[in-house]
C-alpha positions in Angstrom: 0.0 0.0 0.0 1.6 3.3 -1.1 -1.2 5.7 -0.3 -0.4 7.9 2.8 -3.3 9.6 4.6 -3.6 10.9 8.1 -6.9 10.9 10.0 -6.5 11.9 13.7 -8.9 14.1 15.6 -8.8 14.2 19.4 -10.5 16.6 21.9 -13.8 16.8 20.0 -17.3 15.3 20.2 -18.1 12.5 17.9 -19.9 13.1 14.6 -19.8 12.4 10.9 -19.7 15.8 9.2 -16.9 16.3 6.7 -14.4 19.0 5.9 -14.8 19.6 2.1 -11.8 18.6 0.0 -10.2 20.7 -2.7 -11.2 20.0 -6.3 -7.8 19.3 -7.9 -6.7 15.6 -7.8 -4.2 15.4 -4.9 -0.7 14.1 -5.4 -0.3 11.1 -3.0 3.0 10.6 -1.3 4.8 7.3 -1.8 5.3 5.3 1.4 5.9 1.6 1.8 5.5 0.0 5.2 8.6 -1.7 6.5 7.0 -3.2 9.6 10.0 -2.3 11.8 8.0 -1.8 15.0 7.8 2.0 14.8 6.2 4.8 12.9 8.4 7.7 11.9 7.2 11.1 10.5 8.0 9.9 7.0 5.7 6.9 7.6 2.8 9.2 8.6 2.6 11.5 5.4 -0.1 14.1 5.1 -1.9 13.8 1.8 -3.7 17.1 1.5 -7.0 16.8 -0.4 -7.0 13.0 -0.4 -9.8 11.1 1.3 -10.6 7.6 2.5 -13.9 5.9 3.0 -14.9 4.8 6.6 -17.8 2.9 8.1 -19.2 4.8 11.0 -21.7 3.8 13.7 -22.8 4.7 17.2 -23.4 2.7 20.4 -21.1 -0.2 19.5 -19.7 -2.9 21.8 -16.0 -3.4 21.2 -13.1 -5.5 22.6 -9.7 -3.8 23.0 -8.0 -6.7 24.8 -5.0 -8.6 23.5 -3.1 -8.1 20.3 -5.6 -9.3 17.7 -8.6 -7.0 17.2 -11.6 -7.9 15.0 -13.6 -5.1 13.6 -14.5 -6.9 10.5 -18.3 -7.3 10.9 -20.4 -5.3 8.5 -23.4 -3.9 10.3 -26.7 -2.9 8.7 -26.8 0.6 10.3 -23.2 1.5 9.3 -22.9 4.7 7.3 -20.0 5.4 4.9 -18.2 8.8 5.0 -15.2 10.2 3.3 -12.5 11.9 5.5 -9.2 13.4 4.8 -6.9 16.4 5.6 -7.6 19.7 4.0 -5.4 22.8 3.6 -5.6 25.3 6.4 -5.4 28.2 4.1 -8.9 27.6 2.7 -10.6 28.0 6.2 -12.1 31.1 7.7 -10.0 30.7 10.9 -6.6 30.3 9.1 -5.2 33.7 10.3 -5.6 32.5 13.9 -3.2 29.6 13.4 0.1 30.9 11.8 1.9 27.6 12.7 -0.9 25.3 11.4 -0.5 23.3 8.3 -3.8 21.4 7.7 -7.2 20.6 9.2 -9.2 17.5 9.7 -12.9 17.1 10.5 -13.4 16.7 14.2 -17.1 15.9 14.2 -20.1 18.0 15.5 -19.3 20.9 13.1 -15.7 21.3 14.4 -12.3 21.1 12.7 -8.9 20.2 14.3 -5.9 22.3 13.2 -2.6 20.5 13.1 1.0 20.7 12.1 3.7 18.0 11.9 7.4 18.0 12.3 10.2 15.6 13.1 9.2 15.5 16.8 5.5 15.1 16.8 2.1 15.6 15.3 0.8 18.7 17.0 -2.8 19.9 17.6 -2.8 23.7 17.4 -6.4 24.2 18.3 -10.0 23.7 17.3 -12.5 25.8 15.4 -16.0 25.5 14.1 -16.2 24.6 10.4 -18.5 27.6 9.8 -17.7 31.1 11.1 -21.3 31.6 12.2 -22.9 28.2 12.8 -26.3 28.0 14.4 -24.8 26.5 17.6 -22.4 29.5 17.9 -18.8 29.9 16.8 -16.0 27.9 18.3 -12.4 29.2 18.2 -9.7 27.6 20.5 -6.1 28.6 19.8 -3.8 26.8 22.1 -1.1 28.8 23.9 1.2 25.9 23.1 0.3 23.1 20.7 -0.5 19.7 22.1 1.4 16.6 20.9 -1.1 14.0 19.8 1.7 11.6 18.7 5.4 11.7 19.4 7.9 10.3 16.8 8.9 7.6 16.5 5.6 6.0 17.6 6.6 2.7 19.5 4.8 0.3 21.8 5.1 1.3 25.4 5.3 5.0 24.7 3.4 7.3 27.1 3.2 11.0 27.7 0.9 13.8 29.1 0.8 17.4 27.9 -1.3 20.4 29.0 -2.0 23.7 27.4 -4.0 26.8 28.4 -7.1 28.1 26.7 -7.0 31.9 27.1 -9.8 33.9 25.4 -11.3 30.9 23.8 -14.8 30.8 22.4 -16.8 27.6 22.6 -20.3 27.5 21.1 -20.4 31.3 21.1 -19.5 31.6 24.8 -16.1 32.8 26.3 -14.1 30.1 28.0 -10.8 30.0 29.9 -9.2 26.9 31.3 -6.9 24.1 30.2 -6.9 21.0 27.9 -4.8 18.0 29.0 -4.0 15.1 26.7 -2.6 11.8 27.9 -1.4 9.3 25.2 -0.4 5.7 25.7 0.8 3.3 22.9 -0.3 0.2 24.7 0.1 -2.6 22.2 0.9 -3.6 18.7 -0.8 -6.5 16.8 -3.2 -7.5 14.0 -6.3 -5.5 13.1 -9.1 -6.9 11.0 -11.7 -4.6 9.2 -14.1 -5.6 6.5 -12.1 -7.4 3.7 -8.6 -6.5 4.8 -6.1 -7.1 7.7 -3.3 -4.8 8.9 -0.2 -5.9 10.9 1.5 -4.6 12.9 -1.0 -2.0 14.0 -0.4 0.2 17.1 -3.3 0.6 19.6 -3.1 4.2 20.9 -5.2 5.3 23.8 -5.9 9.0 24.4 -7.7 10.7 27.2 -8.6 14.4 26.7 -9.6 16.4 29.8 -10.9 20.0 29.6 -10.7 21.9 32.9 -12.5 25.2 33.3 -10.7 27.9 35.3 -14.0 28.8 37.1 -14.3 27.5 40.6 -17.1 24.9 41.0 -17.4 24.1 37.3 -16.6 20.4 36.7 -14.0 19.2 34.1 -15.1 17.0 31.2 -13.2 14.1 29.6 -13.4 11.7 26.7 -11.3 8.6 25.9 -10.4 7.6 22.4 -8.6 4.5 21.0 -7.1 4.7 17.5 -5.3 1.9 15.6 -2.5 3.2 13.4 -0.6 1.6 10.5 2.6 2.7 8.8 2.0 4.9 5.7 -1.7 4.9 6.2 -2.5 6.5 9.5 -5.8 5.8 11.3 -7.4 2.4 10.4 -10.0 2.4 13.2 -11.2 4.9 15.8 -13.4 4.2 18.9 -14.6 7.1 21.1 -16.0 6.6 24.6 -19.0 8.2 26.2 -18.2 11.4 28.1 -16.3 11.0 31.3 -15.5 7.3 30.8 -13.4 5.8 33.6 -12.2 2.6 31.9 -9.2 3.2 29.5 -10.1 0.0 27.7 -13.8 0.8 27.4 -16.1 -1.7 25.8 -19.0 0.7 25.0 -18.1 3.0 22.1 -20.3 6.0 21.6 -18.8 6.3 18.1 -16.9 3.7 16.0 -15.1 4.4 12.7 -13.4 1.8 10.5 -11.6 1.8 7.2 -14.1 0.7 4.5 -12.3 -1.0 1.6 -14.2 -0.4 -1.6 -17.2 1.2 0.0 -19.2 4.0 -1.8 -20.5 6.9 0.3 
């Protein structure tokens, strides 16, 4: 497989809306998995304008245990969506993110703004896809970007990072506080999705915690598990219900899986 595409969206509610892709046919980077037990920056290329089909569903029961994960069942209520990274320059919020490189749909009308270098894949902030959506504008510019992956990605890797939200706007309302991201690469193994298997795949657990600065206002959290493969990026994503306590949760509020040959 020589198509490289990154899909990675933490710190956002689940959903299936899609960031529009540019009209020109994208040039896809060449990347061949060498299965050496790590993912380097070169093995996580950003294919701007490219998209991949995914099955998506809600309220799924999943099993994260072990090192062989079976997500191959096709379900009658699965939907098929296209997702992929889009240029930041085309978005209304681009001037707020001078270090950003690209955006990815984050669900629920939100986009995640990212850049990638030799050290990490960084989340620069979050913004509503529309400048004036019915639910109110969201614009979160992190004081310091959050690393969502550190390179090279290897089994056993773990880190926590925190950034401040100063003068943020969430659903049209002002917000100040912090976002904290904890990432654990807990295992590598074989992943099955409809009609195709991937190995070795890394199982990456993420917990995102948002803490308001106001006294007496509770924090909120969400857990996400993604399965990454060299030169492809995200194969499968499972998102927990809000404030889930089990890092290996079995009830996924949202499940997304690579859909080989599917038609949206």
